N, C-alpha and C positions, 0 to 999 in steps of 0.2 A: 179658314184654317182654325181649328180649335186651339185654345191655350195649351191643352195637354200635348197636342201634336207639335206645336211650336216649341214647347219646352223640351220635348224629346229631340227635335232637330238641333236645338241649341246644345244639348248635352252631347250629342254625336259630334257636332262641330268642335266642341271643346276637347273631346277625346282625340279627334283627328289632329288638332293643333298640338296637343301634348305629345302624341306619337311622333309628329314631324319634328318637334323640338328635340325630343330624345334621340331620334335618328340622326339629326344634324350634329349633335354633340358626339355621338358614336363615330360618325364618319370623319369628323375633324381629328379624331385620335388614330384613325387607320393610316397606314403608310403604303406607298408604292415605290418601286425602284425602276429605274431605266438606265441603260448603259449605251455607250457609243465606243467605237473603236475596238470592238471585240472585248469589251469589259474594261478597257483602259481608263475610262471615265464613267463614274457611276453617280447618278443624282437620285436623291431620295426626297419625296414630297409627302406631305400629309394630305388627308382627304379634303382640306380646304384649298388645296392647290399651292400651298406655300412650300418652297424648297427648304428642307431642314438639314440636308447635308450634301456635300460633294466630296467624292473620293477620286483622286487622280493618281494613277500608277506612275511612279518615278520614271519608268521606261519611256513614257510618252512626252516627258518634259525635255524638249530640245530647244535651246536658246536660238538656234538657227531657223526654227520653224514654229514660231509662236502662233502663227495663223492657224495651223493645223490643230493645235491644242485649243485655241479659242473656238474653232468650229466644232470640235468634239464636245466641249463644255456646253455650248449652245444646243447641240443636238440632244445631249443627255437631258438637259433641263427641259427642253420643249417636250420631249417624250414623257418625262416624269409628270409634267403638268397635264398633258393629254390623258395619261393614265389616271391621274387623280380626279380629273373631270369625269371620266368614264366610270370610275368607282363611285363617285358621288351620285351620278345619274342612276346607276344600277341599284345602289342602296336606297335612294329616295323612291325609286319605282316600287320597291317592296312595300313601302308605306302607302304610296298613293294608289297602287293597283286596286285594292279592294274598294276604293272610293272613286274610281275613274268613271264617273257618271257624266252624262251630257251636261254641259254648263259648268263643270268643275274646272278650276284653273289647272294649268300644267304645272305640276310640282317638281318636274325634273331639273329645273334650273334655279333652285332655291338659293344657291350660293352665288348666283350671277354667272356671267361668262368668265370662265377661267382661262 
């Protein structure tokens, strides 16, 4: 391999790395929402899979049935995390698709398992 060819490969690799880092930062700022109980509990997550807010309708707060509220919160959070993971995979695929060559690493899981 010539030095010129090697240099071009290195420039392309650096460009890909910069695009991936840029997309990772964009994804972290994106948000998704999920609800449970017909919208009585709503969880919002960012693209990194972090829960950033929970909204609970006062109608679902029943001191006699805390377990139901707990189940709804867990369901909303799990769905929000799942959607955040799907969003991250979808957005990262946009960066990795043009470079999806044999031997290239799978870039769809750059944030780890969410």
